[in-house]
N, C-alpha and C positions, 0 to 999 in steps of 0.2 A: 563483351560488356556494353561497348559504344552502342551496338546494334540494338542489344536488348532494352537500353536506356532509351534509345529513340523510339522503339516501339511503344514503351511504357509512356513516354511523353506525349506520343500522338494519341495513345488511348485516354489519358487524362485530358487532353485537349478536346477529344470527341465527346467524352462525357460532359464536360463542361460546357461545350456547344450545344449539346441535346439539352441540357438543363436550361440553358438561356432561351432556347427556342419554345420549350414547354412552358417556360414562365411567361414568354411573350404571348403564347398562345392563351394562356390562362388570362391575361391581361385583355387580350382582344375578346375573349368570350366570357363575359362577366356571368357569375353564377345566376341561375334563374330564380326570380323572387319567390319566396314561400307562398303557398296558395292563400287567398284571401280567406280571412275569418268572417267576414261580414259581405252580405251581398243585399244591394238595394235595387229593386226593378220598379221603375217609374213608367207608367202607362199614362199618356196625356191624350185622352179620347178626342178622335177628329183632328189631329194637328197635321196640317199640310206642310211637308218640308220646303216647299217653295216660298213660304210665308214666313221663313226664319233665316236670320243673318248668315248663320253657318252654312247654309245651302243657297246662299247668294242673293237673298232678299235685299232690297236697298231701303227698306224702312226698318227702323230700330225698334222691331217688336220683341227682340229676344237676347238682351245683353247678358243676362245671367246664364241662360242655356248655351249661348254661343261660347261663354268662358269655359264652360265644361268641354264643349266641343273641342277647344283650343289644347285642353290637357288630356284628351284621350283619342280615341279612332273615331272617326265619321264614315259610315258606310252611305256612299253616294247613290246606290241603287238598291236599296232596301224595299221589299215590297210585302204586303199582306196577302194570306192565301184566301181572304174572304172580305168582302166589302161592308161589313156591320160588325156590331160590337160583339155579341155573343161567341159565334164561331171563331172569331179572330183571336179573341182572348183565350178560348179554349185551346187554340193552336200554340198561342205563346206560353201557356201554362202546362202543355203536355208533349210539345216536340211534335205533334201530329197534325196532317191535314184533317178539315173537317170530315171527310169520308173515312178518315181513320178513328177519329175520336168520336164521331156520331153527333156532336152538338150543331146540327144544321138549321134548326128552329126552335122555337119556344116550346115544343111538345115533349120533349124527353130530357131525362137527366143524364149526366156523364155516367157512363157504363162502369161497373165496380171494378173490372179488368184493366181500366184505363188508369195508369199512375199519373198524378200531377208531379209538378216541380216541387211543391211543399211535401208531398208524400214522401219522395225520395230523400230530400234534405232532413226532414224530421227523423225518419229512420236512421240517419247518421249523424244524430246529435245535434242538429241546428234548431235552435229557437226558430219558430215561424209565426209571422202574423201578416196580416192583411187590412188596408183599410181602402174601401172601395165606393164607389159613388155613381152606380148605374143599377137599376134594377135588373139589367141583363146579366150582372154578375152578383145578385142577390143570391143566398144560399139555395134558393129554389132549384137552381141547375146543377148543384153538384161541384161547383169549382172551389168551394170552399175545403174541400177535402185535403188533408195535411197540414191546415193551418192550425195552430194551437189556439190563436186569438184571430177571429175574422169579423169585422163590422163593416155594415152596410150603411152609408150615410146617404139618405135619399137625395136624389137630384132634384132640384126646383126648376121648374118651368117659370121663365120669366125673371129669374134672380139677376140681379145685377152686381153685387158684392160678390168677391171671391168666396169659395166655399172653404173658409178658414178651419172648419171643424176636421177637414181631411189632414192638412198639415199639423193641427193641434194634436191630433190623436198620434200621427205618426211620430212627431218629435218627442211626445211623451213616452212612447214605447221605446224609441231610441235610448232616451235617458235611463230606462230602466234596465235596458239589456246591453249597455255600453260594452261590458266586459265578457259577453258571450259570443260564441259563434252563432249567427242569426241570418235569416233570410226574411226580408220585409218587402212585401209587394204593396205599392201605393198606387191607386188610379184616380184619376180626377175627371170630372165632366165638363169642368169650367169652360173649354174652347168650343164645345158642342153648341148647336143651337138651343135656345134663342141665343142670338148674338147681342148680348146686352152687358154693358159694363159700368162702372162708375163714371159720373160726368167728367171727371179729371183724365180719364183715358180716351173718352170719346172726343174730348176737345183737342186732344194731341194728334188723333187719326183720323178723325171723320171730317172730310171736305165738306164745304157747302153744298146743299142738296135740298130739292123742294119736291121731291117725288113721293110715291106711295109706299116706296119699300121700308120695312121696319126690321127686318133680320129675324122675324119670329118662325118658329117651326111651322105654325099654322099656315101662315102666308106662303112660305116656301113650299109646303105641301101642295098649295093650290097651283102654284107656279108649276110643279112637277107634273100635275095631273093635267096642265092645260087650261085650267079654269082663270089663270091669271097670266099676263103677259109681262115681263120684266125686261126693259131695254138696256142698252149698254150703261147708261148712266145709273140705273136702278141697281145693276149688278156691281158696279163700282162702289155704289154706296154700302151694299151688303157686305163687299169685302173690307171696306173700312171698318165697319162695325165688327167684322171677325178679327181683323189686325189689333183693334183696341183690346178685344178680349184676350188675345195671345199676350200682349204686353201686360195686362193686368194679372193673368197667371203667371207670367215670368217673375214679377216682382213678388208673389206669393211663393214661386218656387225657390226664391232666395232664402226665405225662411227655413226651408228643408235643407238646403244646401250649406247654411251656416251651421245647422245642427250636425251635420254629417262630417263637416271638416274636410281636411284634406289627408285623413289617415290612409297610408300607402296599403293597409290591410282590408280596405273596403273596396268593393268592386260596385260601380255604379252603371246600370243601364237604363238609358232613356230613350223611350220609342213611343209609338202609337198603335192603335188597333187599324185604323184606315184612315183615308184622307176626306175630301169633301168635293162635290161638284159646286161650280159656281157658272154653270151654263156652257161649259167647254163643249159637249155633245148634246145640249138641249136639256139637260136636266138639273137638278138641284139636291142638295143634301147628299144622300149616300145609300148604299145596300143594294142598288138595282142593276149596276153595271160593274164592268171589270176594266175599265178604262184606267190609265195612269192617274188621273186626278184622285181617283178614289182608291187605288191600292198601292200607291207609292207613299211610303211613311219615313219618316227619321228614324235613325238607329245610331246611338252614341254609345260607346263604351269606354268607361275610365276606370284603370285599375286592373286588377287580375292578370296583369302582365301585358295589357294592352299600352303600347307605347304613346307618347303626347304628340299630337300634331301631325298625325298620320290620316290620309283620306284614301280609302279604298273603292275602286271602281267595280269590282266583281259584284254581281247581283247576289243579294242575300235575302232571307226571308224570316218572318216571325217565328216559322218552325224551328230556327237555328238558335233561338234564345235559350231554350231548356240545355240542350246539349253543349252549348257554350259555356254556360254557367256551371254545369256538372263537370266538365273537363277542367274548368279553372280551379274549382275547389277540390279536385282530385276525388269525385264520387263517381262511380260507374253508372252508365246509363241502364235504365229499366227495360233492357231487351230492345229491339229494333225500333228506332226512331225515324220518322220522315226527314227532320232535320240534321244539320252536321255542327260540329265544332267550328267556329268561325276563326279560331286563334291562328290557325296557318296563314290566313291572309295578312294578319299584322306581323307575322314573323317572317314575311318574304317567301312563303312557299306556296304560292297560288295553285300550282300544278297539284297539289295535294287535294284540292277542292275541284279546281277546273270550273268551267261554264256549265251549271247542271241545267237540266230541264225542270222548271218549277211550274206549279199549277195554281189557278184560282178558281174558286168554287163558292157554293153555298149563298147565292144572292137571296134577297128578300123581296121578291117580285109580289105584285097583288094577285095575279092569276094563278101562278104556282111557283113555289120556291125553287132554288137550285136549277134555274133554267139556263143562265148564262154562265158559261165556263171559258176559261182561257189557259193557254199554254205558253211559256216562253223558253227560248234557247237561244243564248247569246244575244244578238239584236233583233231577233225576230219574235213576234207574238200573235198568236192566232186566237181570235175570239169565236166561239161557236154557241149558236142557240140550240139547245137540245130539243126543242119543240119543233123548230122549222128546219132545223139542220143547215140552216145558212151559216156562212164563215166570213170573217174578215181578217186579212193578213196585214200587219204593219212592220215596218222597219224603224225599230225605235232609235237607231242611231241617226237616221237620216231624217225622221218623222217622230220626235219624242211626244208630240201631241196627239199622235194617232188621228191624223186628218186624211191621209191618203191611203185607201185600202188597195193594196197591191195584189190580192187573192187571184184576181183573173189573169194577171201576168205571171204568176208563180204557182201554177198548179201542182208541181212535184213537191215544192215546199209545204204546200196546203195539205197534200196527202200526207207528207212525213209527220208533221205536227198534229194532225187529226187522228192519225194511227196511235201516236204517243198519248194523246188525251184518251182516246177509246181504251187503250191498255191500261192507263191509270184508273179509269172508272171500273175495270173489271177486277182489278186487285185490291181497291179501297172501298170496301162495302159496309163498314160498321153502321149500326142502326141507333145507338145510343142505349141508354138505360131504361129504367122505368119510365111510365108516361106522367106528363106534368098536366094539372088542371089549374088553369088560372082563375082567380076569383074576379068578380066584376070590378073591383077596385084596381087589381093588377092589370086587367085589360084597359081599362080607362087610362091608367098612367103610361102604358105603352102606346096607347092611341096618341096621347097627348105629346109623345116623344117622336112620333112617325113611324113606329115599329110594326103596329097591328095593321094587318090587311082588312 
C-alpha cells in the first residue's frame, strides 16, 4: 500500500507539474490577435525615406509619420520594382512585377486575368474604396477594378496648399464604414514636384538662397535633359523646398490618422511608389534609372499583428504589400504572386523568407521604355542597359550611394546576377490588356507632370 500510494503521489505531482508548465507556456505565448477587420493602405507619391525622421533624417519633416513608425514595424530596406508611378502602383495593388501585370507604360490597360487587391478583398466581403491623386491612377488604366468606390482627384501643377480633398473624401468614407470590414486605398501627390508649399512651411525649411532654382517640374526637366545646370547650392534649395512639402503633407496626414484612431482592429500600411533624384547620379525627378535614390521607398506597417518599435533590415518590395495584407486578414492569394507575406520577418522567422533575388524594371526613358533593369541579391545590385548590354555592379553594404562600380573586378558575380535577370525576363512576359488612346488633354497633363516622352 505504501508503494502504491507513493506511485500515486508521484503521478499526481507529475500531472500538477505538467499543468504548471503548460500554463507557463501559455503565458509566454499569448494568443495571436484576431485578423484585422479594417485595412488602410496609404501611398505618398515620390516620398524619399532618407528625408524622414524615422529613417534617420535630422530635420523635423515628419513628426506624425514618425509617430506611426514608433508604433509599428519599419522596413529599412524597402524597394520599388519600378521607378515611376503607374507600374509601381500596379505592383503594389497586384503583388506582381511590371513584367507580370503588364502595365509598363501608358499604352495598355490592366489585363482582365490579373486580380487586384481590391478584387480579392471585395470577393471576401470587404467594402472597398480608393481616393487617388494622379492621372497615372485614373480609371483609364484599370487599377480601379475591385473598388466599389473609386475617386480620382486631379493633381494640380503649381499648387501650394495641401490637397485637402483627398483627406476629406477618405475621412468621410471612414465615417460611413466604421462598422464594416473594409479596405481603403489613399494616394496623394502632394510631395511630388512642383515642390511648392504654403509660406509658413517654406519659412521653416528653406534657407536663404538667391539662385535660379524654383523646384518646378518644368525646370527640373530642363536640368534632367542638360538644358540647365544646377550647382550644389541650387540642389540644396530644391531639397529645402521638397522638405517643406513633406512637412506640409505630414500635418495633413494628421487629419487622416486622427480619423483612424488607434483601433487595434485596423491595419495601416504607409509607403510610396518610388523616390526622387536630386543630382546624385546627374539626374533629377524619377523614372529613368534604377539607382537607390529612385527605387528605395519607406514601408511602415502598424496593426495586423505587427509589433511596435521593430525595425527590419531584410530587403522587402512593393510586390509584398498585397500578399502581406491578404495573409493578415486571412484571405488566400489569387494564384501565384511575385511578392511574399512579410509577417515572418516581424515574428522573428527571417529564414522563412531569406535574402531573395529582387528585380527593378519598367523605366520611362525618352528613347525607349523599359531599357534600364536591375537585380539585387543580399548586398549586391547589378544594373543592366538592355540596349547596350553594359552592366554596373555595386556593393550596397559598403557603397549604399552606388558610387563605385565593381563590375570589372567581379566578373563572376556579374555573370551570376545577369543570368538571374535574363531568366526573369524569359519567365515574366505579360503584355497587359487592351490598348489605351490618350486624348490631347490627357497627353498635355502627363507632359506637364514629366511623364510623356
